[in-house]
C-alpha positions as a Markdown table, in Angstrom:
| # | Residue | x | y | z |
|---|---|---|---|---|
| 1 | Unk | -66.6 | 68.6 | -23.3 |
| 2 | Unk | -66.7 | 68.6 | -18.9 |
| 3 | Unk | -63.6 | 68.8 | -17.1 |
| 4 | Unk | -62.8 | 65.7 | -14.8 |
| 5 | Unk | -62.7 | 66.0 | -10.8 |
| 6 | Unk | -59.0 | 64.9 | -11.6 |
| 7 | Unk | -58.8 | 67.6 | -14.0 |
| 8 | Unk | -60.4 | 70.0 | -11.7 |
| 9 | Unk | -57.8 | 69.0 | -8.6 |
| 10 | Unk | -55.0 | 68.9 | -10.6 |
| 11 | Unk | -55.5 | 72.4 | -11.4 |
| 12 | Unk | -56.4 | 73.8 | -8.0 |
| 13 | Unk | -53.3 | 72.4 | -6.6 |
| 14 | Unk | -51.7 | 74.1 | -9.4 |
| 15 | Unk | -53.2 | 77.0 | -8.9 |
| 16 | Unk | -52.5 | 77.2 | -5.3 |
| 17 | Unk | -48.6 | 76.1 | -5.7 |
| 18 | Unk | -48.1 | 79.3 | -7.9 |
| 19 | Unk | -49.9 | 81.7 | -5.7 |
| 20 | Unk | -47.3 | 80.3 | -2.8 |
| 21 | Unk | -44.7 | 80.8 | -5.2 |
| 22 | Unk | -43.0 | 77.1 | -5.5 |
| 23 | Unk | -43.6 | 76.3 | -8.8 |
| 24 | Unk | -40.8 | 75.8 | -11.7 |
| 25 | Unk | -40.5 | 78.5 | -13.8 |
| 26 | Unk | -42.0 | 75.7 | -16.8 |
| 27 | Unk | -45.3 | 75.8 | -14.5 |
| 28 | Unk | -44.9 | 80.0 | -14.0 |
| 29 | Unk | -45.0 | 80.3 | -18.1 |
| 30 | Unk | -47.9 | 77.9 | -18.2 |
| 31 | Unk | -50.1 | 80.0 | -15.9 |
| 32 | Unk | -49.0 | 82.9 | -17.2 |
| 33 | Unk | -49.9 | 82.4 | -20.9 |
| 34 | Unk | -53.3 | 80.9 | -19.4 |
| 35 | Unk | -53.6 | 84.2 | -18.0 |
| 36 | Unk | -52.4 | 85.8 | -20.5 |
| 37 | Unk | -55.4 | 84.4 | -23.2 |
| 38 | Unk | -58.3 | 86.5 | -20.8 |
| 39 | Unk | -59.3 | 89.5 | -21.4 |
| 40 | Unk | -60.0 | 92.3 | -18.3 |
| 41 | Unk | -62.2 | 90.6 | -16.0 |
| 42 | Unk | -65.0 | 92.8 | -14.9 |
| 43 | Unk | -66.7 | 93.1 | -11.8 |
| 44 | Unk | -68.6 | 90.0 | -10.8 |
| 45 | Unk | -72.1 | 91.4 | -11.0 |
| 46 | Unk | -71.3 | 92.5 | -14.8 |
| 47 | Unk | -70.0 | 89.2 | -15.3 |
| 48 | Unk | -72.9 | 87.1 | -14.3 |
| 49 | Unk | -74.7 | 89.6 | -16.5 |
| 50 | Unk | -72.8 | 89.4 | -19.1 |
| 51 | Unk | -72.6 | 85.5 | -18.8 |
| 52 | Unk | -76.4 | 85.2 | -18.8 |
| 53 | Unk | -76.6 | 87.3 | -21.5 |
| 54 | Unk | -73.7 | 85.5 | -23.7 |
| 55 | Unk | -75.4 | 82.2 | -22.6 |
| 56 | Unk | -78.6 | 83.1 | -23.7 |
| 57 | Unk | -77.6 | 84.1 | -27.1 |
| 58 | Unk | -75.6 | 80.9 | -27.5 |
| 59 | Unk | -78.5 | 78.6 | -27.1 |
| 60 | Unk | -80.9 | 80.4 | -28.5 |
| 61 | Unk | -78.4 | 79.4 | -32.1 |
| 62 | Unk | -77.7 | 76.3 | -30.5 |
| 63 | Unk | -81.4 | 75.5 | -29.8 |
| 64 | Unk | -84.0 | 77.4 | -32.1 |
| 65 | Unk | -87.5 | 77.3 | -29.8 |
| 66 | Unk | -89.2 | 74.5 | -31.0 |
| 67 | Unk | -91.4 | 74.3 | -26.8 |
| 68 | Unk | -90.6 | 74.0 | -23.3 |
| 69 | Unk | -88.3 | 71.0 | -23.4 |
| 70 | Unk | -85.9 | 72.8 | -25.2 |
| 71 | Unk | -86.3 | 76.3 | -23.2 |
| 72 | Unk | -86.0 | 74.1 | -19.9 |
| 73 | Unk | -82.8 | 72.5 | -22.3 |
| 74 | Unk | -81.4 | 76.3 | -22.8 |
| 75 | Unk | -82.0 | 77.0 | -18.8 |
| 76 | Unk | -80.1 | 74.2 | -17.4 |
| 77 | Unk | -77.2 | 75.1 | -19.3 |
| 78 | Unk | -77.4 | 78.7 | -18.7 |
| 79 | Unk | -77.2 | 77.9 | -15.5 |
| 80 | Unk | -74.4 | 75.3 | -15.6 |
| 81 | Unk | -72.2 | 78.0 | -17.9 |
| 82 | Unk | -73.0 | 80.9 | -14.8 |
| 83 | Unk | -71.9 | 78.5 | -12.8 |
| 84 | Unk | -68.9 | 78.0 | -13.7 |
| 85 | Unk | -67.7 | 81.4 | -14.7 |
| 86 | Unk | -68.3 | 82.0 | -11.8 |
| 87 | Unk | -66.2 | 79.7 | -10.3 |
| 88 | Unk | -63.6 | 81.0 | -12.7 |
| 89 | Unk | -63.5 | 84.5 | -11.1 |
| 90 | Unk | -63.3 | 83.7 | -7.7 |
| 91 | Unk | -60.3 | 81.0 | -8.7 |
| 92 | Unk | -58.4 | 83.8 | -10.3 |
| 93 | Unk | -59.1 | 86.5 | -7.8 |
| 94 | Unk | -58.8 | 84.2 | -4.2 |
| 95 | Unk | -55.4 | 82.2 | -5.6 |
| 96 | Unk | -54.1 | 83.9 | -8.7 |
| 97 | Unk | -54.3 | 87.4 | -6.1 |
| 98 | Unk | -50.3 | 88.4 | -6.0 |
| 99 | Unk | -48.5 | 87.3 | -2.9 |
| 100 | Unk | -48.3 | 89.4 | 0.1 |
| 101 | Unk | -44.8 | 91.0 | -0.2 |
| 102 | Unk | -42.5 | 90.4 | 3.3 |
| 103 | Unk | -41.7 | 93.4 | 5.2 |
| 104 | Unk | -39.6 | 93.7 | 8.3 |
| 105 | Unk | -40.0 | 94.8 | 11.7 |
| 106 | Unk | -36.5 | 95.9 | 13.5 |
| 107 | Unk | -36.3 | 95.8 | 17.3 |
| 108 | Unk | -33.4 | 96.9 | 18.9 |
| 109 | Unk | -31.7 | 98.2 | 22.2 |
| 110 | Unk | -28.7 | 100.3 | 23.0 |
| 111 | Unk | -26.5 | 100.1 | 25.8 |
| 112 | Unk | -27.6 | 99.6 | 29.2 |
| 113 | Unk | -31.0 | 98.5 | 27.3 |
| 114 | Unk | -33.1 | 95.2 | 27.6 |
| 115 | Unk | -36.3 | 94.5 | 26.5 |
| 116 | Unk | -38.8 | 91.6 | 27.0 |
| 117 | Unk | -40.6 | 90.6 | 23.5 |
| 118 | Unk | -43.5 | 87.8 | 23.2 |
| 119 | Unk | -43.2 | 86.9 | 19.9 |
| 120 | Unk | -46.7 | 86.0 | 17.4 |
| 121 | Unk | -46.4 | 82.9 | 18.3 |
| 122 | Unk | -46.1 | 83.3 | 22.0 |
| 123 | Unk | -42.7 | 82.5 | 22.2 |
| 124 | Unk | -40.5 | 84.7 | 24.7 |
| 125 | Unk | -37.1 | 86.5 | 23.8 |
| 126 | Unk | -35.2 | 89.2 | 26.6 |
| 127 | Unk | -32.9 | 91.1 | 24.5 |
| 128 | Unk | -29.6 | 92.3 | 25.8 |
| 129 | Unk | -27.8 | 95.8 | 25.3 |
| 130 | Unk | -27.3 | 96.5 | 21.9 |
| 131 | Unk | -28.9 | 93.8 | 20.3 |
| 132 | Unk | -31.2 | 93.7 | 16.8 |
| 133 | Unk | -34.2 | 91.1 | 16.1 |
| 134 | Unk | -35.3 | 91.5 | 12.5 |
| 135 | Unk | -38.8 | 89.4 | 12.4 |
| 136 | Unk | -40.5 | 88.7 | 8.8 |
| 137 | Unk | -44.2 | 90.3 | 8.6 |
| 138 | Unk | -45.2 | 86.1 | 7.8 |
| 139 | Unk | -43.7 | 85.2 | 10.8 |
| 140 | Unk | -45.2 | 81.8 | 11.9 |
| 141 | Unk | -48.1 | 81.5 | 8.4 |
| 142 | Unk | -45.5 | 78.4 | 7.1 |
| 143 | Unk | -42.4 | 79.2 | 9.0 |
| 144 | Unk | -40.9 | 80.3 | 12.3 |
| 145 | Unk | -38.1 | 82.2 | 11.2 |
| 146 | Unk | -36.1 | 85.3 | 12.5 |
| 147 | Unk | -32.3 | 86.8 | 12.4 |
| 148 | Unk | -30.7 | 87.6 | 15.6 |
| 149 | Unk | -27.7 | 89.9 | 16.6 |
| 150 | Unk | -26.3 | 90.6 | 19.8 |
| 151 | Unk | -27.8 | 88.5 | 23.3 |
| 152 | Unk | -30.4 | 87.1 | 24.1 |
| 153 | Unk | -32.0 | 84.7 | 25.6 |
| 154 | Unk | -35.4 | 82.8 | 24.2 |
| 155 | Unk | -38.1 | 80.3 | 25.5 |
| 156 | Unk | -40.1 | 78.9 | 22.6 |
| 157 | Unk | -43.0 | 77.8 | 22.0 |
| 158 | Unk | -43.1 | 74.6 | 21.3 |
| 159 | Unk | -44.2 | 73.4 | 17.4 |
| 160 | Unk | -43.6 | 70.2 | 16.9 |
| 161 | Unk | -44.7 | 70.6 | 13.2 |
| 162 | Unk | -42.9 | 74.3 | 12.4 |
| 163 | Unk | -39.1 | 74.4 | 13.8 |
| 164 | Unk | -38.2 | 77.8 | 15.4 |
| 165 | Unk | -35.1 | 79.1 | 13.6 |
| 166 | Unk | -33.1 | 81.8 | 14.8 |
| 167 | Unk | -30.6 | 82.9 | 12.1 |
| 168 | Unk | -27.5 | 84.7 | 12.5 |
| 169 | Unk | -24.3 | 85.3 | 11.2 |
| 170 | Unk | -24.4 | 82.1 | 9.1 |
| 171 | Unk | -25.4 | 79.8 | 11.7 |
| 172 | Unk | -28.6 | 78.2 | 12.7 |
| 173 | Unk | -30.3 | 77.0 | 15.4 |
| 174 | Unk | -32.9 | 75.2 | 15.2 |
| 175 | Unk | -35.3 | 74.3 | 18.0 |
| 176 | Unk | -39.2 | 72.7 | 18.5 |
| 177 | Unk | -39.3 | 73.6 | 22.3 |
| 178 | Unk | -36.8 | 75.1 | 24.4 |
| 179 | Unk | -34.8 | 77.9 | 26.2 |
| 180 | Unk | -31.6 | 78.8 | 25.0 |
| 181 | Unk | -29.0 | 82.0 | 25.2 |
| 182 | Unk | -27.4 | 83.0 | 21.8 |
| 183 | Unk | -24.8 | 85.4 | 21.4 |
| 184 | Unk | -23.6 | 86.5 | 18.5 |
| 185 | Unk | -22.7 | 90.3 | 18.3 |
| 186 | Unk | -20.4 | 92.0 | 15.5 |
| 187 | Unk | -16.9 | 91.9 | 16.1 |
| 188 | Unk | -17.4 | 88.7 | 18.6 |
| 189 | Unk | -14.3 | 86.0 | 17.8 |
| 190 | Unk | -17.2 | 83.3 | 18.4 |
| 191 | Unk | -20.7 | 82.5 | 18.9 |
| 192 | Unk | -22.1 | 80.8 | 21.6 |
| 193 | Unk | -25.4 | 78.8 | 22.5 |
| 194 | Unk | -25.6 | 77.7 | 25.7 |
| 195 | Unk | -29.3 | 75.4 | 26.3 |
| 196 | Unk | -31.1 | 75.8 | 29.5 |
| 197 | Unk | -33.2 | 73.1 | 29.1 |
| 198 | Unk | -34.6 | 71.0 | 26.4 |
| 199 | Unk | -32.3 | 71.0 | 23.3 |
| 200 | Unk | -31.3 | 72.4 | 19.9 |
| 201 | Unk | -29.7 | 72.0 | 16.5 |
| 202 | Unk | -27.1 | 74.2 | 15.2 |
| 203 | Unk | -26.1 | 74.2 | 11.6 |
| 204 | Unk | -23.9 | 76.2 | 9.7 |
| 205 | Unk | -24.8 | 77.4 | 5.9 |
| 206 | Unk | -22.5 | 78.6 | 3.4 |
| 207 | Unk | -22.7 | 78.7 | -0.7 |
| 208 | Unk | -26.3 | 76.7 | -0.1 |
| 209 | Unk | -24.6 | 74.2 | 1.7 |
| 210 | Unk | -25.7 | 73.6 | 5.2 |
| 211 | Unk | -23.6 | 71.4 | 7.9 |
| 212 | Unk | -24.6 | 70.0 | 11.3 |
| 213 | Unk | -22.3 | 71.5 | 13.7 |
| 214 | Unk | -24.0 | 69.8 | 16.2 |
| 215 | Unk | -27.5 | 67.5 | 16.2 |
| 216 | Unk | -28.1 | 67.9 | 19.9 |
| 217 | Unk | -27.0 | 70.8 | 22.2 |
| 218 | Unk | -28.9 | 69.7 | 25.6 |
| 219 | Unk | -29.2 | 71.5 | 28.8 |
| 220 | Unk | -26.2 | 72.9 | 30.3 |
| 221 | Unk | -23.9 | 72.3 | 27.5 |
| 222 | Unk | -22.3 | 75.1 | 24.8 |
| 223 | Unk | -22.1 | 75.2 | 21.5 |
| 224 | Unk | -18.8 | 78.0 | 20.6 |
| 225 | Unk | -18.4 | 78.6 | 17.0 |
| 226 | Unk | -15.5 | 80.8 | 15.4 |
| 227 | Unk | -16.9 | 82.6 | 12.2 |
| 228 | Unk | -12.6 | 82.9 | 11.2 |
| 229 | Unk | -11.8 | 79.6 | 11.8 |
| 230 | Unk | -14.8 | 77.6 | 10.8 |
| 231 | Unk | -13.7 | 75.8 | 14.6 |
| 232 | Unk | -16.3 | 75.1 | 16.9 |
| 233 | Unk | -16.7 | 72.8 | 20.0 |
| 234 | Unk | -19.3 | 71.6 | 22.4 |
| 235 | Unk | -18.2 | 71.9 | 25.8 |
| 236 | Unk | -20.1 | 71.9 | 29.2 |
| 237 | Unk | -21.7 | 74.8 | 30.9 |
| 238 | Unk | -23.7 | 76.6 | 33.3 |
| 239 | Unk | -26.1 | 78.1 | 31.4 |
| 240 | Unk | -28.3 | 79.8 | 34.2 |
| 241 | Unk | -24.7 | 82.1 | 34.9 |
| 242 | Unk | -24.4 | 82.9 | 31.1 |
| 243 | Unk | -28.1 | 83.9 | 30.6 |
| 244 | Unk | -27.6 | 85.5 | 34.4 |
| 245 | Unk | -27.4 | 89.3 | 33.0 |
| 246 | Unk | -31.4 | 89.3 | 33.0 |
| 247 | Unk | -31.1 | 89.4 | 36.7 |
| 248 | Unk | -27.8 | 91.6 | 36.0 |
| 249 | Unk | -25.3 | 88.7 | 37.1 |
| 250 | Unk | -22.0 | 89.2 | 34.4 |
| 251 | Unk | -20.0 | 85.9 | 34.4 |
| 252 | Unk | -16.6 | 85.7 | 33.0 |
| 253 | Unk | -14.8 | 82.6 | 32.4 |
| 254 | Unk | -11.3 | 82.9 | 31.3 |
| 255 | Unk | -12.1 | 86.7 | 30.0 |
| 256 | Unk | -9.7 | 89.2 | 28.9 |
| 257 | Unk | -9.9 | 93.0 | 29.8 |
| 258 | Unk | -11.0 | 93.5 | 26.9 |
| 259 | Unk | -13.8 | 91.5 | 26.6 |
| 260 | Unk | -14.4 | 92.6 | 30.3 |
| 261 | Unk | -14.3 | 96.2 | 29.0 |
| 262 | Unk | -16.7 | 95.7 | 26.0 |
| 263 | Unk | -19.2 | 93.7 | 28.3 |
| 264 | Unk | -19.3 | 96.4 | 30.9 |
| 265 | Unk | -19.5 | 99.2 | 28.0 |
| 266 | Unk | -23.1 | 97.3 | 26.4 |
| 267 | Unk | -24.2 | 97.0 | 30.5 |
| 268 | Unk | -23.7 | 100.2 | 31.9 |
| 269 | Unk | -23.6 | 102.4 | 29.1 |
| 270 | Unk | -20.6 | 104.0 | 28.8 |
| 271 | Unk | -17.4 | 104.5 | 27.0 |
| 272 | Unk | -14.2 | 102.8 | 28.2 |
| 273 | Unk | -11.1 | 103.2 | 26.7 |
| 274 | Unk | -8.0 | 100.8 | 27.5 |
| 275 | Unk | -4.3 | 101.8 | 27.9 |
| 276 | Unk | -0.4 | 100.9 | 28.1 |
| 277 | Unk | 0.5 | 97.5 | 27.4 |
| 278 | Unk | 0.1 | 94.5 | 29.3 |
| 279 | Unk | 3.5 | 92.3 | 29.9 |
| 280 | Unk | 1.2 | 89.0 | 30.6 |
| 281 | Unk | -2.0 | 87.5 | 28.8 |
| 282 | Unk | -3.7 | 88.6 | 31.3 |
| 283 | Unk | -7.2 | 86.1 | 32.1 |
| 284 | Unk | -9.9 | 86.0 | 34.9 |
| 285 | Unk | -12.7 | 84.1 | 36.1 |
| 286 | Unk | -15.5 | 86.8 | 38.0 |
| 287 | Unk | -18.4 | 87.1 | 38.3 |
| 288 | Unk | -20.6 | 90.4 | 39.0 |
| 289 | Unk | -23.7 | 90.2 | 41.2 |
| 290 | Unk | -26.0 | 93.1 | 40.1 |
| 291 | Unk | -22.7 | 95.4 | 41.3 |
| 292 | Unk | -23.0 | 99.9 | 40.3 |
| 293 | Unk | -20.5 | 100.5 | 37.6 |
| 294 | Unk | -18.2 | 102.2 | 40.3 |
| 295 | Unk | -17.9 | 98.7 | 42.6 |
| 296 | Unk | -17.6 | 96.7 | 39.1 |
| 297 | Unk | -14.5 | 98.9 | 38.5 |
| 298 | Unk | -13.0 | 98.5 | 42.1 |
| 299 | Unk | -13.4 | 94.9 | 42.5 |
| 300 | Unk | -11.6 | 94.3 | 38.9 |
| 301 | Unk | -9.2 | 96.5 | 40.0 |
| 302 | Unk | -8.4 | 94.6 | 43.5 |
| 303 | Unk | -8.3 | 91.2 | 41.3 |
| 304 | Unk | -6.0 | 92.3 | 38.1 |
| 305 | Unk | -4.0 | 94.7 | 39.6 |
| 306 | Unk | -4.9 | 97.2 | 36.8 |
| 307 | Unk | -5.9 | 101.1 | 37.7 |
| 308 | Unk | -8.3 | 103.3 | 36.3 |
| 309 | Unk | -9.7 | 107.0 | 35.9 |
| 310 | Unk | -13.3 | 107.7 | 35.9 |
| 311 | Unk | -14.5 | 111.1 | 33.9 |
| 312 | Unk | -18.5 | 111.6 | 33.4 |
| 313 | Unk | -18.9 | 108.8 | 31.6 |
| 314 | Unk | -15.4 | 108.6 | 30.3 |
| 315 | Unk | -14.0 | 105.4 | 31.7 |
| 316 | Unk | -10.0 | 105.0 | 30.7 |
| 317 | Unk | -8.1 | 102.1 | 32.1 |
| 318 | Unk | -4.0 | 101.0 | 32.4 |
| 319 | Unk | -3.9 | 97.6 | 32.2 |
| 320 | Unk | 0.0 | 97.6 | 32.4 |
| 321 | Unk | 0.0 | 96.6 | 35.7 |
| 322 | Unk | -2.4 | 93.6 | 35.6 |
| 323 | Unk | -1.6 | 90.5 | 36.7 |
C-alpha cells in the first residue's frame, strides 16, 4: 500500500517539529519508538547495495521469471523501493540529527573600559564599564535574545519578523528597531531604560507569568523599575544626556554621594571609600563633561562642600560636611 501525499506531508511536519524540539511528550515518544524499530543504518553506498539485493530477491520470489514484461515489472519495483529507502535515509539523517546544543559567549568590560560591538544581526552595542553580555550561539536563527548586565546603548537593526529582546534580571526590553540605553548594574536599586528613538516594550517575567510594565516607551521617555518593591514609573527625560557616557559626559540627577562615587569608580577605574556621617540627605544634579578625575573631584567638592584625600589609586571622601 502506498503512502499518500498528505501522509508524507504530515510525517515531514512531525519530523521537523521534533528536530526543533517542539514536540509534545506523546509525539516525542512516537518518534523515538519509530526509530527504535530500525537497526543501525549503514553508509548510503552499503544501504543502496543491500537494498538492491533485497529487492531483487523479493521480486524473484513474488514474480518468477516468466518473460520480459515480468522482468520489467521487477526492475521498476526495485527502482521504486531503492528510491524509497534512499529517501528514508535522507529523512533520518537530515531531519532527525540531534539539535546543535546552544553555547554562550560572554563579553565583559572592566572598570574604566568600554567596548563597541556589532552583533550577528547587524545591531550595535556600546558597552559601558563593568558590564556583561551573554550572547547565545543561535542568536538570530529563530530569535534575537540576549542577556545583559550593566549599562549599554543598543542600536537595533530593524526586523519586523524577529523582535530584539534584552533580558536584564526578570525584565525584558522588546524592540523591533530602535535605539535605547539600558542601565542595570548588580546592586542598583532600580533598572532604567531610556529611549533615544523609536519605541520599546518593557515586560516583567516572574514564575512563568508576563506582565507588561509599559507597552510603548518612546523617545525621551525613561522607564524606572525597582525589583525590590516592584514599583515602576514612566517619566520624561533627556535620553541623549543619559547615554552621554559614550562621549565621557556623566549626568547625575538628584543623585546621592554614594551613587556618584559608584559611577566615578566604574568610569575612572579607581577605588573610592566614603567616611563620616552626613547630617543632611545630600543629593545633587550635575554633569561632568569629559573631565579628568582630579577635576571632577574638585567640581564635586565645590558643589557639595565635601573634602577628599587621594592616595595613588585610592580616594577617601569625607561626606560629613556635605550641604
